C-alpha positions in Angstrom: 63.1 -66.7 -152.9 64.7 -65.6 -156.2 67.9 -67.4 -155.1 65.9 -70.6 -154.6 64.4 -70.5 -158.1 67.7 -69.7 -159.7 69.3 -72.7 -157.9 66.3 -74.9 -158.9 66.8 -74.0 -162.5 70.6 -74.6 -162.3 70.1 -77.9 -160.6 67.5 -79.1 -163.1 69.8 -78.2 -166.1 72.8 -79.8 -164.5 70.9 -82.9 -163.6 69.6 -83.3 -167.2 73.0 -82.8 -168.8 74.8 -85.0 -166.3 72.1 -87.7 -166.4 72.1 -87.9 -170.2 75.9 -87.9 -170.3 76.2 -90.7 -167.8 73.5 -92.8 -169.5 75.3 -92.4 -172.8 78.6 -93.4 -171.2 77.0 -96.4 -169.6 75.5 -97.5 -172.9 78.4 -96.8 -175.2 81.6 -97.2 -173.2 83.5 -100.4 -172.9 85.7 -99.0 -170.2 84.8 -100.5 -166.9 86.1 -97.5 -165.0 83.9 -95.0 -166.9 80.8 -97.2 -166.4 81.5 -97.5 -162.7 82.1 -93.8 -162.4 78.9 -93.0 -164.3 76.9 -95.4 -162.0 78.3 -93.5 -159.0 77.4 -90.2 -160.5 73.8 -91.4 -161.1 73.6 -92.6 -157.5 74.8 -89.2 -156.3 72.2 -87.4 -158.5 69.4 -89.5 -157.1 70.6 -89.4 -153.5 67.7 -88.2 -151.3 65.1 -90.4 -153.1 67.7 -93.2 -153.4 67.4 -93.8 -149.7 63.7 -94.9 -150.1 64.3 -97.3 -153.0 67.4 -97.9 -155.0 65.5 -97.7 -158.3 64.2 -94.2 -157.6 63.9 -91.7 -159.3 65.6 -92.6 -162.7 64.7 -96.3 -162.9 61.3 -96.3 -161.1 58.7 -98.7 -162.3 55.4 -97.0 -163.1 54.0 -94.3 -165.3 55.9 -91.4 -166.8 54.1 -89.0 -164.6 55.2 -90.9 -161.5 58.8 -90.8 -162.8 58.7 -87.1 -163.4 57.2 -86.5 -160.0 60.0 -88.4 -158.4 62.6 -86.5 -160.3 60.9 -83.2 -159.4 60.8 -84.1 -155.7 64.4 -85.2 -155.9 65.6 -82.0 -157.5 63.5 -79.9 -155.1 65.1 -81.7 -152.1 68.6 -81.2 -153.5 67.8 -77.5 -154.2 66.5 -77.0 -150.6 69.6 -78.5 -149.2 71.8 -76.3 -151.4 69.8 -73.2 -150.6 69.9 -73.9 -146.8 73.7 -74.4 -147.1 74.2 -71.1 -148.9 72.0 -69.3 -146.4 73.9 -70.7 -143.4 77.3 -69.9 -145.0 76.3 -66.3 -145.9 74.7 -65.7 -142.5 77.8 -66.9 -140.7 80.1 -64.7 -142.8 78.2 -61.5 -141.8 
């Protein structure tokens, strides 16, 4: 369980840093390549929830609480997938 919470913390920090960086690039860059690359990274960051609606979780319409809940669910799902992958890989090594 410690590993899960460590991964959750790492994923949250990475998602915040990458999300802010991509948003800044989208707003400030005139390079079409950088804007397209940033859009793809944002889609990748929002992947599990993105399957439900293309605006989730970062561009969801609703209250701030709803947006935070979607981001938390998204980060938790990403962490669960990463945790399961690590557990399977380490189990197969032994």
